[in-house]
py3Dmol code that shows the C-alpha trace and the ligand (Angstrom):
import py3Dmol

protein = """\
ATOM      1  CA  MET A   1       0.000   0.000   0.000  1.00  0.00           C
ATOM      2  CA  ASP A   2       1.304   3.485  -0.802  1.00  0.00           C
ATOM      3  CA  GLU A   3       2.251   5.982   1.914  1.00  0.00           C
ATOM      4  CA  LEU A   4      -0.674   8.232   1.053  1.00  0.00           C
ATOM      5  CA  SER A   5      -3.312   5.519   1.565  1.00  0.00           C
ATOM      6  CA  ILE A   6      -1.652   4.492   4.834  1.00  0.00           C
ATOM      7  CA  ALA A   7      -1.650   8.095   6.062  1.00  0.00           C
ATOM      8  CA  ILE A   8      -5.366   8.529   5.213  1.00  0.00           C
ATOM      9  CA  LYS A   9      -6.325   5.345   7.031  1.00  0.00           C
ATOM     10  CA  ARG A  10      -4.242   6.256  10.052  1.00  0.00           C
ATOM     11  CA  GLN A  11      -5.987   9.617  10.224  1.00  0.00           C
ATOM     12  CA  ALA A  12      -9.421   7.979   9.841  1.00  0.00           C
ATOM     13  CA  TYR A  13      -8.790   5.812  12.913  1.00  0.00           C
ATOM     14  CA  ALA A  14      -7.340   8.785  14.805  1.00  0.00           C
ATOM     15  CA  LEU A  15     -10.576  10.677  14.102  1.00  0.00           C
ATOM     16  CA  GLY A  16     -12.620   7.890  15.681  1.00  0.00           C
ATOM     17  CA  PHE A  17     -13.774   5.780  12.746  1.00  0.00           C
ATOM     18  CA  ASP A  18     -13.757   2.037  13.443  1.00  0.00           C
ATOM     19  CA  ALA A  19     -12.938   0.886   9.939  1.00  0.00           C
ATOM     20  CA  CYS A  20     -11.604   2.456   6.762  1.00  0.00           C
ATOM     21  CA  GLY A  21     -11.245   0.897   3.333  1.00  0.00           C
ATOM     22  CA  ILE A  22     -10.481   2.155  -0.137  1.00  0.00           C
ATOM     23  CA  ALA A  23     -12.056   1.252  -3.487  1.00  0.00           C
ATOM     24  CA  SER A  24     -10.894   2.399  -6.875  1.00  0.00           C
ATOM     25  CA  VAL A  25     -13.387   3.927  -9.279  1.00  0.00           C
ATOM     26  CA  GLN A  26     -13.831   1.927 -12.429  1.00  0.00           C
ATOM     27  CA  ALA A  27     -16.514   1.884 -15.076  1.00  0.00           C
ATOM     28  CA  GLU A  28     -19.627   1.130 -13.043  1.00  0.00           C
ATOM     29  CA  ALA A  29     -21.809  -1.619 -14.463  1.00  0.00           C
ATOM     30  CA  ASP A  30     -25.459  -1.956 -13.461  1.00  0.00           C
ATOM     31  CA  ASP A  31     -25.764  -4.422 -10.575  1.00  0.00           C
ATOM     32  CA  GLY A  32     -29.528  -4.455 -10.263  1.00  0.00           C
ATOM     33  CA  PHE A  33     -30.078  -0.936  -8.949  1.00  0.00           C
ATOM     34  CA  ASP A  34     -32.079   0.131 -12.021  1.00  0.00           C
ATOM     35  CA  ALA A  35     -34.305  -2.924 -11.716  1.00  0.00           C
ATOM     36  CA  TRP A  36     -34.796  -2.168  -7.995  1.00  0.00           C
ATOM     37  CA  LEU A  37     -36.003   1.345  -8.811  1.00  0.00           C
ATOM     38  CA  ASP A  38     -38.058   0.233 -11.828  1.00  0.00           C
ATOM     39  CA  ALA A  39     -39.863  -2.298  -9.641  1.00  0.00           C
ATOM     40  CA  GLY A  40     -40.864   0.555  -7.323  1.00  0.00           C
ATOM     41  CA  PHE A  41     -38.978  -0.906  -4.337  1.00  0.00           C
ATOM     42  CA  HIS A  42     -38.027   2.623  -3.270  1.00  0.00           C
ATOM     43  CA  ALA A  43     -41.701   3.344  -2.449  1.00  0.00           C
ATOM     44  CA  ASP A  44     -42.243   7.124  -2.173  1.00  0.00           C
ATOM     45  CA  MET A  45     -38.537   8.019  -1.832  1.00  0.00           C
ATOM     46  CA  ALA A  46     -38.580  10.038  -5.047  1.00  0.00           C
ATOM     47  CA  TRP A  47     -35.157  11.509  -4.252  1.00  0.00           C
ATOM     48  CA  MET A  48     -33.655   8.127  -5.129  1.00  0.00           C
ATOM     49  CA  GLU A  49     -35.256   8.205  -8.549  1.00  0.00           C
ATOM     50  CA  ARG A  50     -34.120  11.796  -9.118  1.00  0.00           C
ATOM     51  CA  THR A  51     -30.481  10.904  -8.442  1.00  0.00           C
ATOM     52  CA  ARG A  52     -30.564   7.518 -10.188  1.00  0.00           C
ATOM     53  CA  ASP A  53     -27.675   8.264 -12.590  1.00  0.00           C
ATOM     54  CA  ILE A  54     -25.368   9.925 -10.054  1.00  0.00           C
ATOM     55  CA  ARG A  55     -25.906   7.036  -7.643  1.00  0.00           C
ATOM     56  CA  GLN A  56     -24.577   4.676 -10.271  1.00  0.00           C
ATOM     57  CA  GLN A  57     -21.666   6.800 -11.420  1.00  0.00           C
ATOM     58  CA  VAL A  58     -19.680   8.708  -8.843  1.00  0.00           C
ATOM     59  CA  SER A  59     -17.776  10.558 -11.560  1.00  0.00           C
ATOM     60  CA  LEU A  60     -21.007  12.457 -12.282  1.00  0.00           C
ATOM     61  CA  LYS A  61     -20.692  13.800  -8.731  1.00  0.00           C
ATOM     62  CA  VAL A  62     -16.905  14.293  -8.760  1.00  0.00           C
ATOM     63  CA  PRO A  63     -15.501  14.542 -12.296  1.00  0.00           C
ATOM     64  CA  GLY A  64     -12.247  12.638 -12.498  1.00  0.00           C
ATOM     65  CA  ALA A  65     -13.027  10.569  -9.375  1.00  0.00           C
ATOM     66  CA  GLN A  66     -10.376   7.896  -8.875  1.00  0.00           C
ATOM     67  CA  SER A  67     -11.039   6.455  -5.427  1.00  0.00           C
ATOM     68  CA  VAL A  68     -13.698   6.144  -2.758  1.00  0.00           C
ATOM     69  CA  VAL A  69     -12.595   6.112   0.884  1.00  0.00           C
ATOM     70  CA  VAL A  70     -15.218   4.289   2.945  1.00  0.00           C
ATOM     71  CA  LEU A  71     -15.602   4.731   6.684  1.00  0.00           C
ATOM     72  CA  ALA A  72     -17.573   2.755   9.223  1.00  0.00           C
ATOM     73  CA  LYS A  73     -18.599   3.853  12.689  1.00  0.00           C
ATOM     74  CA  TYR A  74     -19.795   1.184  15.055  1.00  0.00           C
ATOM     75  CA  TYR A  75     -22.834   2.050  17.201  1.00  0.00           C
ATOM     76  CA  TYR A  76     -23.918  -1.050  19.144  1.00  0.00           C
ATOM     77  CA  ARG A  77     -24.676  -0.617  22.846  1.00  0.00           C
ATOM     78  CA  ALA A  78     -25.942  -3.652  24.764  1.00  0.00           C
ATOM     79  CA  ASP A  79     -27.961  -1.462  27.137  1.00  0.00           C
ATOM     80  CA  ALA A  80     -30.042   0.099  24.347  1.00  0.00           C
ATOM     81  CA  VAL A  81     -32.873  -2.291  25.148  1.00  0.00           C
ATOM     82  CA  PRO A  82     -36.518  -1.289  25.611  1.00  0.00           C
ATOM     83  CA  ALA A  83     -38.575  -2.493  28.581  1.00  0.00           C
ATOM     84  CA  PRO A  84     -40.789  -5.493  27.712  1.00  0.00           C
ATOM     85  CA  ASP A  85     -43.865  -4.347  25.801  1.00  0.00           C
ATOM     86  CA  ALA A  86     -42.620  -0.766  25.475  1.00  0.00           C
ATOM     87  CA  PRO A  87     -42.525   0.935  22.053  1.00  0.00           C
ATOM     88  CA  ARG A  88     -39.273   0.238  20.215  1.00  0.00           C
ATOM     89  CA  ILE A  89     -36.880   2.643  18.571  1.00  0.00           C
ATOM     90  CA  ALA A  90     -34.147   1.322  16.258  1.00  0.00           C
ATOM     91  CA  ARG A  91     -30.780   1.105  17.957  1.00  0.00           C
ATOM     92  CA  TYR A  92     -29.092   3.613  15.657  1.00  0.00           C
ATOM     93  CA  ALA A  93     -31.510   6.298  16.793  1.00  0.00           C
ATOM     94  CA  TRP A  94     -30.802   6.055  20.543  1.00  0.00           C
ATOM     95  CA  SER A  95     -27.868   8.413  20.254  1.00  0.00           C
ATOM     96  CA  ARG A  96     -26.981  11.742  18.678  1.00  0.00           C
ATOM     97  CA  ASP A  97     -27.968  11.920  15.012  1.00  0.00           C
ATOM     98  CA  TYR A  98     -25.076  10.343  13.147  1.00  0.00           C
ATOM     99  CA  HIS A  99     -25.467  12.740  10.238  1.00  0.00           C
ATOM    100  CA  ARG A 100     -24.304  15.403  12.662  1.00  0.00           C
ATOM    101  CA  ALA A 101     -21.930  13.323  14.764  1.00  0.00           C
ATOM    102  CA  LEU A 102     -19.976  12.116  11.723  1.00  0.00           C
ATOM    103  CA  ALA A 103     -20.002  15.449   9.889  1.00  0.00           C
ATOM    104  CA  LYS A 104     -16.999  16.906  11.715  1.00  0.00           C
ATOM    105  CA  PRO A 105     -14.583  13.939  11.539  1.00  0.00           C
ATOM    106  CA  LEU A 106     -15.642  13.378   7.926  1.00  0.00           C
ATOM    107  CA  LYS A 107     -14.878  16.987   7.054  1.00  0.00           C
ATOM    108  CA  GLN A 108     -11.562  16.762   8.885  1.00  0.00           C
ATOM    109  CA  LEU A 109     -10.601  13.626   6.986  1.00  0.00           C
ATOM    110  CA  ALA A 110     -11.514  15.239   3.656  1.00  0.00           C
ATOM    111  CA  ALA A 111      -9.391  18.267   4.612  1.00  0.00           C
ATOM    112  CA  HIS A 112      -6.524  15.931   5.490  1.00  0.00           C
ATOM    113  CA  ILE A 113      -6.747  14.298   2.044  1.00  0.00           C
ATOM    114  CA  ALA A 114      -6.761  17.751   0.424  1.00  0.00           C
ATOM    115  CA  GLU A 115      -3.622  18.642   2.383  1.00  0.00           C
ATOM    116  CA  LEU A 116      -1.851  15.412   1.447  1.00  0.00           C
ATOM    117  CA  CYS A 117      -2.883  15.628  -2.215  1.00  0.00           C
ATOM    118  CA  PRO A 118      -2.839  19.249  -3.320  1.00  0.00           C
ATOM    119  CA  GLY A 119      -5.275  19.833  -6.152  1.00  0.00           C
ATOM    120  CA  ALA A 120      -7.410  16.756  -5.423  1.00  0.00           C
ATOM    121  CA  GLN A 121     -11.194  17.246  -5.269  1.00  0.00           C
ATOM    122  CA  GLN A 122     -13.242  15.575  -2.545  1.00  0.00           C
ATOM    123  CA  TYR A 123     -16.934  14.958  -1.849  1.00  0.00           C
ATOM    124  CA  ALA A 124     -17.746  13.656   1.631  1.00  0.00           C
ATOM    125  CA  SER A 125     -21.163  12.429   2.757  1.00  0.00           C
ATOM    126  CA  THR A 126     -22.993  10.092   5.037  1.00  0.00           C
ATOM    127  CA  ASP A 127     -26.402   8.680   4.171  1.00  0.00           C
ATOM    128  CA  SER A 128     -27.947  11.709   2.537  1.00  0.00           C
ATOM    129  CA  GLY A 129     -25.499  12.099  -0.381  1.00  0.00           C
ATOM    130  CA  PRO A 130     -26.300  10.402  -3.707  1.00  0.00           C
ATOM    131  CA  VAL A 131     -23.709   7.690  -3.029  1.00  0.00           C
ATOM    132  CA  ARG A 132     -24.450   3.989  -2.697  1.00  0.00           C
ATOM    133  CA  GLU A 133     -22.568   3.495   0.504  1.00  0.00           C
ATOM    134  CA  ARG A 134     -23.013  -0.256   0.944  1.00  0.00           C
ATOM    135  CA  VAL A 135     -21.843  -1.002  -2.571  1.00  0.00           C
ATOM    136  CA  TRP A 136     -18.691   1.076  -2.019  1.00  0.00           C
ATOM    137  CA  ALA A 137     -18.142  -0.422   1.426  1.00  0.00           C
ATOM    138  CA  ALA A 138     -18.158  -3.918  -0.096  1.00  0.00           C
ATOM    139  CA  ARG A 139     -15.836  -2.840  -2.899  1.00  0.00           C
ATOM    140  CA  ALA A 140     -13.518  -1.309  -0.290  1.00  0.00           C
ATOM    141  CA  GLY A 141     -13.292  -4.619   1.582  1.00  0.00           C
ATOM    142  CA  LEU A 142     -15.164  -3.495   4.717  1.00  0.00           C
ATOM    143  CA  GLY A 143     -17.538  -6.444   4.578  1.00  0.00           C
ATOM    144  CA  TRP A 144     -20.170  -7.925   2.285  1.00  0.00           C
ATOM    145  CA  ASN A 145     -23.741  -6.979   1.478  1.00  0.00           C
ATOM    146  CA  GLY A 146     -25.775  -9.448   3.472  1.00  0.00           C
ATOM    147  CA  ARG A 147     -29.046 -11.065   2.614  1.00  0.00           C
ATOM    148  CA  ASN A 148     -30.775  -8.486   4.832  1.00  0.00           C
ATOM    149  CA  GLY A 149     -29.471  -5.794   2.469  1.00  0.00           C
ATOM    150  CA  LEU A 150     -26.974  -4.440   4.999  1.00  0.00           C
ATOM    151  CA  LEU A 151     -23.204  -4.254   4.982  1.00  0.00           C
ATOM    152  CA  ILE A 152     -21.900  -6.903   7.350  1.00  0.00           C
ATOM    153  CA  HIS A 153     -18.417  -6.397   8.746  1.00  0.00           C
ATOM    154  CA  PRO A 154     -16.744  -9.708   9.690  1.00  0.00           C
ATOM    155  CA  GLU A 155     -15.838  -8.407  13.170  1.00  0.00           C
ATOM    156  CA  PHE A 156     -18.645  -6.117  14.218  1.00  0.00           C
ATOM    157  CA  GLY A 157     -21.531  -7.243  12.076  1.00  0.00           C
ATOM    158  CA  SER A 158     -23.978  -4.740  10.632  1.00  0.00           C
ATOM    159  CA  TRP A 159     -24.312  -2.327  13.578  1.00  0.00           C
ATOM    160  CA  CYS A 160     -22.351   0.410  11.840  1.00  0.00           C
ATOM    161  CA  PHE A 161     -22.936   3.657  10.038  1.00  0.00           C
ATOM    162  CA  LEU A 162     -21.255   4.148   6.699  1.00  0.00           C
ATOM    163  CA  ALA A 163     -19.753   7.270   5.190  1.00  0.00           C
ATOM    164  CA  THR A 164     -17.757   7.918   2.030  1.00  0.00           C
ATOM    165  CA  ILE A 165     -15.279  10.382   0.580  1.00  0.00           C
ATOM    166  CA  ILE A 166     -15.073  10.378  -3.200  1.00  0.00           C
ATOM    167  CA  THR A 167     -11.708  11.753  -4.300  1.00  0.00           C
ATOM    168  CA  THR A 168      -9.765  12.432  -7.470  1.00  0.00           C
ATOM    169  CA  ALA A 169      -6.642  11.157  -5.676  1.00  0.00           C
ATOM    170  CA  LYS A 170      -5.385   7.782  -6.845  1.00  0.00           C
ATOM    171  CA  LEU A 171      -5.119   5.511  -3.803  1.00  0.00           C
ATOM    172  CA  THR A 172      -4.359   1.828  -3.253  1.00  0.00           C
ATOM    173  CA  PRO A 173      -7.602  -0.182  -3.253  1.00  0.00           C
ATOM    174  CA  ASP A 174      -8.361  -2.857  -0.677  1.00  0.00           C
ATOM    175  CA  THR A 175      -9.482  -6.350  -1.623  1.00  0.00           C
ATOM    176  CA  PRO A 176     -13.211  -7.174  -1.335  1.00  0.00           C
ATOM    177  CA  ILE A 177     -14.056 -10.108   0.909  1.00  0.00           C
ATOM    178  CA  PRO A 178     -16.379 -12.886  -0.289  1.00  0.00           C
ATOM    179  CA  GLU A 179     -19.914 -12.896   1.088  1.00  0.00           C
ATOM    180  CA  ARG A 180     -20.403 -15.103   4.139  1.00  0.00           C
ATOM    181  CA  CYS A 181     -24.177 -15.434   4.531  1.00  0.00           C
ATOM    182  CA  GLY A 182     -23.970 -18.933   3.088  1.00  0.00           C
ATOM    183  CA  SER A 183     -27.368 -20.610   3.165  1.00  0.00           C
ATOM    184  CA  CYS A 184     -28.540 -18.634   6.228  1.00  0.00           C
ATOM    185  CA  CYS A 185     -31.947 -17.039   5.689  1.00  0.00           C
ATOM    186  CA  ALA A 186     -32.618 -15.999   9.307  1.00  0.00           C
ATOM    187  CA  CYS A 187     -33.365 -12.389   8.282  1.00  0.00           C
ATOM    188  CA  ILE A 188     -35.791 -13.404   5.527  1.00  0.00           C
ATOM    189  CA  GLU A 189     -37.614 -15.760   7.873  1.00  0.00           C
ATOM    190  CA  ALA A 190     -37.795 -13.264  10.761  1.00  0.00           C
ATOM    191  CA  CYS A 191     -39.065 -10.226   8.835  1.00  0.00           C
ATOM    192  CA  PRO A 192     -42.696  -9.865   9.982  1.00  0.00           C
ATOM    193  CA  THR A 193     -43.754  -8.090   6.787  1.00  0.00           C
ATOM    194  CA  ASP A 194     -41.831 -10.221   4.261  1.00  0.00           C
ATOM    195  CA  ALA A 195     -39.879  -7.185   3.085  1.00  0.00           C
ATOM    196  CA  ILE A 196     -36.738  -9.139   2.215  1.00  0.00           C
ATOM    197  CA  ILE A 197     -37.973 -10.759  -0.906  1.00  0.00           C
ATOM    198  CA  ALA A 198     -34.865 -12.156  -2.556  1.00  0.00           C
ATOM    199  CA  ASP A 199     -31.141 -12.230  -2.261  1.00  0.00           C
ATOM    200  CA  ARG A 200     -30.055  -8.820  -0.872  1.00  0.00           C
ATOM    201  CA  THR A 201     -33.217  -7.097  -2.037  1.00  0.00           C
ATOM    202  CA  VAL A 202     -35.470  -5.155   0.279  1.00  0.00           C
ATOM    203  CA  ASP A 203     -38.859  -3.912  -0.834  1.00  0.00           C
ATOM    204  CA  SER A 204     -39.265  -0.607   1.007  1.00  0.00           C
ATOM    205  CA  ARG A 205     -43.029  -0.791   0.443  1.00  0.00           C
ATOM    206  CA  ARG A 206     -43.098  -3.689   2.900  1.00  0.00           C
ATOM    207  CA  CYS A 207     -40.288  -2.559   5.239  1.00  0.00           C
ATOM    208  CA  ILE A 208     -41.262  -1.455   8.784  1.00  0.00           C
ATOM    209  CA  SER A 209     -38.270   0.866   8.799  1.00  0.00           C
ATOM    210  CA  TYR A 210     -39.512   2.672   5.689  1.00  0.00           C
ATOM    211  CA  HIS A 211     -43.070   3.032   6.932  1.00  0.00           C
ATOM    212  CA  THR A 212     -42.220   4.205  10.454  1.00  0.00           C
ATOM    213  CA  ILE A 213     -39.539   6.684   9.297  1.00  0.00           C
ATOM    214  CA  GLU A 214     -40.068   7.811   5.709  1.00  0.00           C
ATOM    215  CA  ASN A 215     -43.741   7.250   4.923  1.00  0.00           C
ATOM    216  CA  ARG A 216     -45.567  10.556   5.394  1.00  0.00           C
ATOM    217  CA  GLY A 217     -49.005   9.116   4.675  1.00  0.00           C
ATOM    218  CA  GLU A 218     -51.057   6.283   6.006  1.00  0.00           C
ATOM    219  CA  ILE A 219     -49.380   2.950   6.724  1.00  0.00           C
ATOM    220  CA  PRO A 220     -51.184   0.125   4.859  1.00  0.00           C
ATOM    221  CA  THR A 221     -53.203  -2.019   7.298  1.00  0.00           C
ATOM    222  CA  GLU A 222     -51.376  -5.197   6.345  1.00  0.00           C
ATOM    223  CA  ILE A 223     -48.060  -3.633   7.418  1.00  0.00           C
ATOM    224  CA  ALA A 224     -49.475  -1.647  10.364  1.00  0.00           C
ATOM    225  CA  GLU A 225     -50.813  -4.837  11.925  1.00  0.00           C
ATOM    226  CA  ARG A 226     -47.299  -6.285  11.910  1.00  0.00           C
ATOM    227  CA  THR A 227     -45.103  -3.420  13.092  1.00  0.00           C
ATOM    228  CA  SER A 228     -44.164  -5.638  16.052  1.00  0.00           C
ATOM    229  CA  GLY A 229     -43.726  -2.850  18.595  1.00  0.00           C
ATOM    230  CA  TRP A 230     -41.501  -0.629  16.408  1.00  0.00           C
ATOM    231  CA  ILE A 231     -42.415   3.044  16.353  1.00  0.00           C
ATOM    232  CA  PHE A 232     -39.215   4.267  14.679  1.00  0.00           C
ATOM    233  CA  GLY A 233     -37.177   2.055  12.353  1.00  0.00           C
ATOM    234  CA  CYS A 234     -36.792  -1.679  12.841  1.00  0.00           C
ATOM    235  CA  ASP A 235     -33.838  -3.900  13.773  1.00  0.00           C
ATOM    236  CA  ILE A 236     -35.344  -7.361  13.420  1.00  0.00           C
ATOM    237  CA  CYS A 237     -33.245  -8.360  10.393  1.00  0.00           C
ATOM    238  CA  GLN A 238     -30.120  -7.317  12.287  1.00  0.00           C
ATOM    239  CA  GLU A 239     -31.058  -8.848  15.637  1.00  0.00           C
ATOM    240  CA  VAL A 240     -31.452 -12.324  14.147  1.00  0.00           C
ATOM    241  CA  CYS A 241     -28.255 -12.153  12.070  1.00  0.00           C
ATOM    242  CA  PRO A 242     -25.653 -14.634  13.375  1.00  0.00           C
ATOM    243  CA  TRP A 243     -22.922 -12.123  12.497  1.00  0.00           C
ATOM    244  CA  ASN A 244     -24.411  -9.843  15.135  1.00  0.00           C
ATOM    245  CA  ASN A 245     -24.359 -12.572  17.801  1.00  0.00           C
ATOM    246  CA  ILE A 246     -21.420 -11.391  19.835  1.00  0.00           C
ATOM    247  CA  PRO A 247     -21.426  -7.690  19.145  1.00  0.00           C
ATOM    248  CA  ARG A 248     -18.620  -5.501  20.327  1.00  0.00           C
ATOM    249  CA  GLU A 249     -19.707  -2.645  22.603  1.00  0.00           C
ATOM    250  CA  ASN A 250     -19.242   0.970  21.703  1.00  0.00           C
ATOM    251  CA  ALA A 251     -19.071   2.461  25.155  1.00  0.00           C
ATOM    252  CA  GLY A 252     -18.056   5.822  23.665  1.00  0.00           C
ATOM    253  CA  ILE A 253     -21.522   6.486  22.286  1.00  0.00           C
ATOM    254  CA  GLU A 254     -23.937   8.180  24.618  1.00  0.00           C
ATOM    255  CA  ILE A 255     -27.451   6.815  24.495  1.00  0.00           C
ATOM    256  CA  ARG A 256     -30.816   8.194  25.596  1.00  0.00           C
ATOM    257  CA  ALA A 257     -31.701   5.874  28.492  1.00  0.00           C
ATOM    258  CA  GLU A 258     -35.253   7.271  28.513  1.00  0.00           C
ATOM    259  CA  PHE A 259     -35.895   5.580  25.139  1.00  0.00           C
ATOM    260  CA  ALA A 260     -36.115   2.275  27.050  1.00  0.00           C
ATOM    261  CA  SER A 261     -39.473   3.084  28.615  1.00  0.00           C
ATOM    262  CA  LEU A 262     -41.487   5.191  26.195  1.00  0.00           C
ATOM    263  CA  ASP A 263     -45.119   5.829  27.040  1.00  0.00           C
ATOM    264  CA  PRO A 264     -47.217   5.079  23.928  1.00  0.00           C
ATOM    265  CA  ASP A 265     -50.234   7.038  25.191  1.00  0.00           C
ATOM    266  CA  ALA A 266     -48.162  10.158  25.686  1.00  0.00           C
ATOM    267  CA  LEU A 267     -46.473   9.750  22.287  1.00  0.00           C
ATOM    268  CA  ALA A 268     -49.760   9.268  20.428  1.00  0.00           C
ATOM    269  CA  ASP A 269     -50.731  12.737  21.544  1.00  0.00           C
ATOM    270  CA  ILE A 270     -47.381  14.481  21.966  1.00  0.00           C
ATOM    271  CA  SER A 271     -47.250  18.241  21.408  1.00  0.00           C
ATOM    272  CA  ASP A 272     -44.845  19.857  18.985  1.00  0.00           C
ATOM    273  CA  GLU A 273     -42.879  21.373  21.819  1.00  0.00           C
ATOM    274  CA  ALA A 274     -42.634  18.133  23.817  1.00  0.00           C
ATOM    275  CA  PHE A 275     -41.661  16.211  20.671  1.00  0.00           C
ATOM    276  CA  ARG A 276     -38.816  18.611  20.013  1.00  0.00           C
ATOM    277  CA  ARG A 277     -37.679  18.610  23.638  1.00  0.00           C
ATOM    278  CA  PHE A 278     -37.683  14.818  23.876  1.00  0.00           C
ATOM    279  CA  PHE A 279     -36.245  13.792  20.503  1.00  0.00           C
ATOM    280  CA  SER A 280     -34.159  16.803  19.540  1.00  0.00           C
ATOM    281  CA  GLY A 281     -30.690  15.893  18.235  1.00  0.00           C
ATOM    282  CA  THR A 282     -31.635  12.252  17.512  1.00  0.00           C
ATOM    283  CA  PRO A 283     -32.539  10.681  14.153  1.00  0.00           C
ATOM    284  CA  VAL A 284     -36.144  10.343  15.394  1.00  0.00           C
ATOM    285  CA  MET A 285     -36.727  13.950  14.288  1.00  0.00           C
ATOM    286  CA  ARG A 286     -36.761  12.607  10.707  1.00  0.00           C
ATOM    287  CA  ALA A 287     -40.164  10.972  11.270  1.00  0.00           C
ATOM    288  CA  LYS A 288     -41.607  14.294  12.473  1.00  0.00           C
ATOM    289  CA  ARG A 289     -44.163  14.621  15.257  1.00  0.00           C
ATOM    290  CA  GLU A 290     -47.004  13.482  12.998  1.00  0.00           C
ATOM    291  CA  GLY A 291     -45.157  10.280  12.125  1.00  0.00           C
ATOM    292  CA  ILE A 292     -44.418   9.384  15.737  1.00  0.00           C
ATOM    293  CA  CYS A 293     -48.043  10.128  16.781  1.00  0.00           C
ATOM    294  CA  ARG A 294     -49.285   7.884  13.937  1.00  0.00           C
ATOM    295  CA  ASN A 295     -46.829   5.108  14.846  1.00  0.00           C
ATOM    296  CA  ALA A 296     -47.665   5.273  18.555  1.00  0.00           C
ATOM    297  CA  GLY A 297     -51.377   5.086  17.656  1.00  0.00           C
ATOM    298  CA  ILE A 298     -50.678   1.917  15.653  1.00  0.00           C
ATOM    299  CA  PHE A 299     -48.687   0.539  18.598  1.00  0.00           C
ATOM    300  CA  LEU A 300     -51.681   1.120  20.895  1.00  0.00           C
ATOM    301  CA  ARG A 301     -54.087  -0.555  18.473  1.00  0.00           C
ATOM    302  CA  ASN A 302     -51.797  -3.576  18.156  1.00  0.00           C
ATOM    303  CA  HIS A 303     -51.422  -3.893  21.939  1.00  0.00           C
ATOM    304  CA  LYS A 304     -55.090  -3.620  22.919  1.00  0.00           C
TER     305      LYS A 304
END
"""
ligand_1 = """\
91
B12
C -32.834 4.177 0.961
C -32.264 3.640 2.248
C -33.101 2.884 3.056
C -34.490 2.429 2.614
C -34.335 1.238 1.643
C -33.487 0.091 2.220
C -32.654 -0.677 1.234
N -32.373 -1.913 1.581
O -32.210 -0.180 0.210
C -35.164 2.112 3.985
C -35.906 3.345 4.469
C -36.145 0.933 3.965
C -33.944 1.869 4.848
C -33.964 1.115 6.011
C -32.853 0.875 6.800
N -31.669 1.455 6.717
Co -31.150 2.570 5.236
N -30.474 3.530 3.812
C -30.918 3.907 2.607
C -29.868 4.670 1.788
C -30.158 6.168 1.892
C -29.785 4.254 0.314
C -29.724 2.728 0.099
C -29.953 2.351 -1.333
O -29.403 2.935 -2.246
N -30.817 1.331 -1.531
C -31.149 0.833 -2.809
C -30.406 -0.491 -3.011
C -31.090 -1.346 -4.049
O -29.180 -0.077 -3.519
P -27.766 -0.561 -3.004
O -27.534 -0.225 -1.585
O -26.870 0.053 -3.970
O -27.896 -2.156 -3.138
C -27.420 -2.829 -4.264
C -26.128 -3.445 -3.948
O -26.096 -3.804 -2.581
C -26.099 -4.583 -4.906
N -25.464 -5.775 -4.364
C -25.569 -6.312 -3.173
N -24.843 -7.384 -3.079
C -24.244 -7.530 -4.236
C -23.386 -8.504 -4.659
C -22.927 -8.439 -5.940
C -21.990 -9.477 -6.396
C -23.317 -7.378 -6.800
C -22.824 -7.289 -8.180
C -24.197 -6.425 -6.336
C -24.645 -6.516 -5.065
O -27.411 -4.933 -5.240
C -28.280 -3.999 -4.665
C -29.310 -3.698 -5.745
O -28.751 -2.983 -6.805
C -28.547 4.264 2.549
C -27.450 5.333 2.579
C -26.735 5.459 1.249
N -26.559 6.691 0.793
O -26.332 4.462 0.660
C -29.047 3.935 3.985
C -28.376 2.795 4.729
C -28.252 1.632 3.779
N -29.354 2.435 5.782
C -28.836 2.089 6.866
C -29.575 1.613 7.984
C -28.843 1.539 9.315
C -30.907 1.224 7.830
C -31.770 0.457 8.852
C -31.017 -0.645 9.605
C -32.371 1.488 9.857
C -33.298 0.875 10.906
N -32.772 0.283 11.955
O -34.487 0.980 10.786
C -32.897 -0.102 7.943
C -32.568 -1.508 7.416
C -33.550 -2.042 6.412
C -32.882 -3.022 5.443
N -32.814 -4.293 5.798
O -32.422 -2.600 4.372
C -27.312 2.149 6.833
C -26.786 0.716 6.695
C -25.467 0.426 7.386
C -25.008 -0.977 7.019
N -24.330 -1.636 7.929
O -25.258 -1.456 5.938
C -27.070 3.073 5.568
C -25.812 2.737 4.768
C -27.011 4.519 6.098
C -25.670 4.843 6.759
N -24.973 5.861 6.277
O -25.228 4.220 7.689
N -32.850 2.434 4.342
"""
view = py3Dmol.view(width=600, height=400)
view.addModel(protein, "pdb")
view.setStyle({"model": 0}, {"cartoon": {"style": "trace"}})
view.addModel(ligand_1, "xyz")
view.setStyle({"model": 1}, {"stick": {}})
view.zoomTo()
view.show()
């Protein structure tokens, strides 16, 4: 590996990322993404459709892109467990919104690359950029895309956020690792709404995570009846994954202990002000007050 790639990785770890890999940009062939969109699996997430081409060709985002630096930040905390029968919030949302938490170290790493490679152009993003993070993470050797559709790291499973820096700097790529799901279908079998319909394909229209976070309208009855206690996101396909069996702890992440014992009655009727006070700074804000009220109402109906 060249000195430059080593220096970037060293800095990534120094900034608090748990894993860093590099992929080189080559002509990107369609791997099924078009078919996924054409089948309508993105539900109402029109922003995916709008950025279809850029998502499949990073050089449309950064002309002359040569490499993608992929970062992972581990977020598992064993004590992020709700009380029995309490409404459930996905694990990633128990702490400070990662879009914000990762913004600073990501910016610092991009600045470091700019310093090391004068003249190089960088584009850094996590989640909200038009970059297919899991695809790049797999290409950069961070893990493989599991049957549940998530990037599984061989050491810390899928409990990680991903972020990328597209750069015009030419770096040494890492070697992808072969997929290790084997014949395991635990995630497919456990999904209460049958959202994982084929190898590594998730139909958002059936996914509890989509409906409780992104859907701004009514949740179809068939899905609502099977939300299984989740009022924001869903972790079922991760909880049953054998690669998540012995998760490493990330004691450095602060979690909201009060998320363990949410009161569904109070949430179903929460005021704007109380919603902001309670959830401010966490990813739950994404669902908006109306979404959480709707989801808590569904929770109450399912637990009558
Ligand atoms: C849209 C989106 C969603 C949608 C759609 C989910 C989905 N499976 O695509 C919804 C709202 C449902 C969702 C839910 C969740 N999400 Co989300 N989501 C995204 C987002 C913004 C885009 C993903 C996307 O492009 N999907 C479309 C699919 C079809 O495209 P793709 O990822 O490129 O997948 C292709 C490749 O994987 C390829 N492929 C896979 N294997 C192989 C093998 C070979 C050989 C080849 C050639 C190709 C190939 O085929 C797929 C089809 O083209 C990303 C962030 C980002 N910018 O990438 C986060 C992201 C994927 N989500 C994330 C998380 C944490 C979640 C949830 C766990 C949250 C929760 N607890 O509720 C759930 C998990 C649901 C699930 N099982 O997928 C993390 C995942 C981290 C990880 N370890 O993988 C991401 C990366 C955000 C982040 N920055 O951390 N999400």
